[in-house]
Structure formats: C-alpha cells, structure tokens
N, C-alpha and C positions, 0 to 999 in steps of 0.2 A: 711459234707453235708450242706453247708451254702451258703447264698447269699452274694454278695459283700457288700450290705448294712450292713449286720450283722457284717462283718469284720471291717468296719469302725466304727460301733457303739461300737465295743469291746474296742475301745480306749477312749470312752466317758464314764467316770465312776464317781460315786459319791465319795465325800470326806468322809473318815471314821473318827471316833473319835480317837484321839492320844492315844498312850500307856501312862498310868498314871505314868510315872517315868521320871522326868525332866532330871536327870543326864544321864540316859541311852539314852534318846532321843537326847540330845545335842551331845553326843559322836557319835551316829549313824549318825546324820545329817552331822557331820564334816568329817566322813571318810567312810560312807557307811556301809554295814553289815560286822561285824568282829567277834563279840562275840556270841558263840553258845547260851548261856543262854539268852542273850538279844534278839536274833532272836526268840527263843522259846516263850519268854514272849510277844513279838510283835504279833507273829502268833496266839498264844492261845487267845490273846485279841480280834483279829479280828474275828477269827472263832467262838469263844464262843458266840458272839453276834448273830450268825446265826446257832447255833448248831442244831436247829430244822429243818433247811432247807435241811440237807443232812444226809444220813445214813452211808456213809463211805467216807473218803477222805485221800489223801496223798499229801505230799509236800516235795520238795527237792530244796535246794539252792546251787549253785556252785559259786566259786570265784577263778579266776586264774586257777590253775590245780587241785583243790581239791573240795570235797563235804564239804561245810561249815556246813550244817544242813539238817537233814531230819527227818520226823515224820509222823506217821499214826494217823488217827482219826476215831473213830467209829468202826464198826464191818464188817468184810468181810462175816461173817456168824453170824447173830444175834441170831439164835436159839442155836448155839453151843457156843455163847459168844466168838467167835474167832476174836481177834482184827486185824485191818489193820497193816501189817508189810511192811515197804517200800521196803525191798529187797526180799520180798516173794509174797505179794499180787499183782496180775496182774489186770490192768484196760485196757479198750479200749482207745487207743490214738486217734482213729478215724481219722479225716482229718489231724492230725499231721503226718500221714503216708506220706503225700505229700512232707515233708521235706526230707524223706529218698529216695523218687523217685528222687527229685532234686539232692541229694548228689550222687546217683548212676549214674545219667546222667553226672554230672560234672566229675566223675571218668573216664567215657568213653570219654569225651571231652579231658580230660587231657592226656589220652593215645593216642589220635589221631584217635580214632575209631568212633567218632561222631562229627558232626559239628553243632553248635548252629544255623547257618544261612542257613542250607541246607533245601531244600524242603523235607518235611517229606515223601512224596511219593517215594523218592529215597530209603528209608529204608523199605518200605512196599511192599511185594511180593504177598501176598494172598488177599489183599484188598487195596483200596486207599481211601484217604480223598475225600469226595464228596463236591465240592464247585462250586458255580456259579460265584465266584470272580476271577479275573485274577491273583492276587498276591497269591503266595504259602503260606501254613502254615509252620512255622519253629519250631524247638525245643525251641528256646528262647521264642517264643510266648506261647507255652504250659506251660513253667515254670513261665510265668508272667500272665497267664490266659487272654491273649490277642489274642488267636488263633481263637476266634469266634466259637469254637466247640459247637454245639447244646447240651443242657443238657436235657436228657430224662431218666426217671426212670422206665417206664414200662418194666418189665423183668429184671431189674437190682438188685432187692432185692428178697431174698428167705427166707424160714423158717430157724431158727437156725440149724446148723449142716448139711445143704444141701450140697452135693458135688459140688464143684465149677468147671465149665467148663474152659478149657484153654483159656487164653486171645485171642489167635489167632482165636479160634472157635467163641468166643463171638463177636469179632469185624468183623469177616467175615459175621456173621449173622446180625450184627448191624453196618454197616459201619459208621464211624464218619462223620458228616456233618457240614459244616460251616453255621451258622445262621446269622452271621454278618461278615463284611469284616475283615480279619486278620490284626492285628497290630494297630487297631484304638481305641479300648476301652477295659476296663477290664470287662469280664463276667466270674465270678467264675465258673470253670468247673471241676467237678469230672471226667467226661469222658475224657477231655483233659489230665488230669494228669495220668489217667489210660492208656491212649494211650502212654504217655511218658514211663510208666512202661513197656508196651508191646515192645516198641522200644529197651529198655534195654535188653529185652529177645532176640529180633531179632538180635541185634548186638553182644551180649555176647555169645549167644548159650545156655544160662541157663535160667530156669524158674526164674521169678522175685524173688519169695520168696527165692529160693536157692541162687541166686546171692547176695541178701542182707545179707543172713546169712554168706556167705563166705567172702564178701568184706567189710562189715560194722560191723555186730554183733560180729563175731569171733575176728577180730583185736581189737575191743573195749572191749571185755570181757562181751558182753551183752548176757548172757546165759539164761535170762528169758524174751526173746522177740521173737515174731513170726508174720509173715503175713499170716500164714497158716490158712485155714478154712476147716474142723473143726480144732480147736486148739489142738495141741499135748496134750495128756493126763496129762503129768507132769505139764503143765501150766493151763489146764482146771480145775484142782483140786483147784487152788488158784484164780479162777475167780469168783467174787461175783454173777454175773448173766449173762445171755446170751442175745444177740441181734440178729436181722435178719442178715443173711449172705449177704455179698456184692459181687455181681458177678464181676463187673470191679474192683477187689479187691485192686490194688495198691493205689487207691484213699482213702481208709479208713479202712482197716482191721487190722492194726497194733495193737497188744496187748503186754503189757510189764509192768515191775515194774518201780516205780519211780527212783529206784537206777540205773537201766539200762539207763533210759533216761538222768540221770546226766552224764553218760559217753559220750553220744552223744553231750550234751551241752558243755562239757569241750572241746571236739575235735573242735566243731564249734567256740568256743571262743579263742582257742589257735592255730589258723592257721592250723587246720586239724590234730593235734597231741594230743594223750593221752599217756603220759609216753614215751615209746620207740616205740609205734605204731603210724602210720600215715595213714589216710584214704584219705587225699587230701593235695596237696601242699599249702603253705601259699598264693601264688599268686592266686590260684584257689578259695580259700576261700574268699579272698578279692573281686574277681570278682563275686562270688555267692552272697555276702552280699551287694554289692553296688546297688543303685536304677537303675532299667532298664526301668521302665515305670511309669508315673504319669499322671493322668488326667489334671493336671495343675502344672506349675513349683513351686507354692507356697504351695502345699499340699503334704503330704506323698503319696508314691506310693508302688511299689512292687519291691523286689529283685528277685532272682531265688528261688522260693518256698516260701520265707518269705514275709510277709506284713510289711510295715514300720509304725511306730508311732512316733510322736514327743510329749512328755508330760514332763512338768516341765523342758523344755529346753534340754531333753535327747533324743537321737535317739535310738529307740528300734526296734528290729526285733522279730516278733512274729507269731504264728499260733495257732488257736483254733481247737478243735475237739469235736464233739457231736455224740454219739452213745449209748444213755442211760447213759453213763458216760461222764461228761463234763470236758474237759481238756484245759490247756493253757500252751504253751511253750513261755517263754518271756526272751529275751536276751538284755543286754545293752553292745554292743561290745566294746565301748570306755572305759567302766569301768571294762570289763572282768568279769561281773557278770550276772547270769541268774537264773531263777527258773522255776520249772514245778509244776503245781497244777492240781489235778484231783479229782472229787467228783462224787458220785452217788446221784442224786437229780432230782426232776421234772425239766423239761428243763428251764422254766422261772427262777426258783430259782437258778439252777446251773450256768446259764449264768450270772445272777445278782451277784452271790457270787464271781466268778472269776474276774468280773469287779471291784467290790468293793475292792477285795484283791490287785489288780494291782495298783489302785490309792493310797490305803493305804501304800503299799510298797514304791511307789515313794515319797509320801508326808513325810513319816517317814525317809527314807534313803537319798533321793535326792530331798529335797524340792525346789519349784520354788523360784528363786531369786526375782522375781516380780510377784505380783498377778494380774491376768487379771481383769480389771474393766470395766463393760459395760459403754459406753458413755451415757450421758443423751439423752433422745429421743428428736426429733425436736418439736417445739412448736405446730405444726399442726398434731401431731402423732394420736391423737384420731379421728380427722376428717378423716384422710387418712385411718386409720385402719377400720373404719366403711364402707368406700367406697369399 
C-alpha cells in the first residue's frame, strides 16, 4: 500500500557501521555471503543497533539453490515469551503479494491463455475498465503500474476477520477507472494489481487464492502461506497481530513464514525451478525480470511486478510491503543471491530499518568499487540559492 515515491526512496538508504571483524569482512567482500556464522555476526550487528525499534523480526538469505541462513528476533508473543521461529511464525508480506500476482499472470501467459498486450476488456465479462482515453489498458501495464488505474481506498479496507466479497462482486460495484493515460507513467496501483489477480480468476476458472495455492505454493512446498482472509486457523495461531482486512485482496493479503518466502526467492533466482519443481520456464523468468518501463533511460524502472534498483553497481529486483508488518524482498539476479526481511515496528522505524539493512548488506558483501563524490558547487552557488 505504498506510493511510487516511497518505492524509489526505498533504494536510498544510510550507510551502516561495518561489522568489527576485518578478516571476515574481507572474505565476505571478495565472494559475497558464504559462511553462516559470518552472516549471523553481520546481521546481529546491524539489528542490535536498532533492537528497540522492533518487537519481532525474521530474516532469510538464499544463494543459488539453498537457504544460506535464517533467523528470528524478538517474540511473536511477548507475554508467553514465545520467540520468532522462521519456519513457524507467520508475518504479513503485504504488497509483496503483487509478485505472486505477476507470477500467476506469467504462468497463464506461458500457457497461451493470456496475452500481455491484449485489451483487458477482452477478458472482462461482468464489468469493463472505464477510461476516457483511446488506448486500451493491457496486462503488461498492470504489471508495471503504468495502466493509469485510479487508486481509491473508500470501501477497500474492513475490520480484521471481515468476510471478503468475491473479486468479481467488488469490481462490478467499483469498476476500475483510468485516471491517467495508459502506458505513459508509473502510478503505483493496488487496484490495478488486484484487477490482474481477478483476471487470473477469470481465465483460470479458480479463485485467486486457490489458484496460487495449487500452482505456486504447493509445487514449492510453501505450506505456511495464504492469501485467504480470515487466515486459516493453523496459520492464525502463529500470527503475532492482526491488521485490517483488504477487500481487493490480491494486492496485499499474503501471509507467510520467511522460510516459505525463501522457496519463492530460490525459484525466482533459478529460472523458475526449485529442486524438481518448476513454476515458470527460464525464458519466462527472464522476461519477467527485465526492465519493461522506466521514466528515463538512465534511471531504474520496473520489471513485471518487481521494481529495479542500482546500488553499489549491482542491479537488484525488489518489492516492499507494509501492513503493520514491514517487509522487503531483495534479489540480486546476477549474483543468484537474495534476502527477505520482515519486522513488526512503527511504520517510520520499520521502513528505516529495512533500508539501513539493505545498504549495510550491499556495503558489506558487494561494496562499491568507486565512491560517489559530490562535485564542488559553482562559485555563485550561495547567491543563486538565495534567489
């Protein structure tokens, strides 16, 4: 549930203090993350500096085809002194849900049942996209937040555990509308991605949450993950706290353990495959990960579902999520490395912590070869600044 500005700001982070072990630091910088104990020392050092900022947190790092390291911090239930356990405690992934929408769409594209460049109204029988513009809205635009779909939240949130209406009923009562011309600019859109989730339903003949369970969760062994609201009882017992119900739910209702998210990251980093299971073909993953829109050729843009970042000379694909729990999924595709971090904290502190962790991770394992130095100001700077 974030603005575009917040996503770009997510890549602008402060530099953290280095881990105080020169030998370990040199090894890490030469080869990236490798050693479990070294990763734990690095992570403990970063998070302990801000331990008062969060009540619970979990982290998992993957490399190539394996979980390299995972750990929980704090308590999922402070009164019972129940610690966070990565493969048991579930957190809201919130807007990271959108990556699963994009993955489901790409599965249907791969099977020939969806076209990324088709007018969306071709797939909509009970309602249509309302637009004053001559150009149609396409699925490719929904996946890059360039469809121009109006973002409205009146009637989109409800009290925790409120029954969720069917997506078709919701969109029939609240037809998606274009507020800006399709294909011209990035306007982060929860409703646009929820509409993509509905089209998965319309094309597959399955409810979106059921489709994802059968086509993504089950093949990847993600048995502690769900889009359902209310959350299944077995998972609800391991959820630290509750948040408002999201009505256009594919945009942000995903709840899962960090261990489950690791399986998804491994599949994304390994051409759609985890072990003997495949959720997408390698060529489809490559198409999903490449840049499809940017406001300017010299700045990062968006892939299908993912946002791009260039930091320390490395291209990253990432998404954040905020629903009381503040989450970040961060992939370095060229290095086959990724991590997922989630914490329970006040919003400002949670967002600042994941930004700090990201830059600390990059500076520790993939330091910049050259430091950026601001050029000296022109001689008349003070005079021009006052004007």
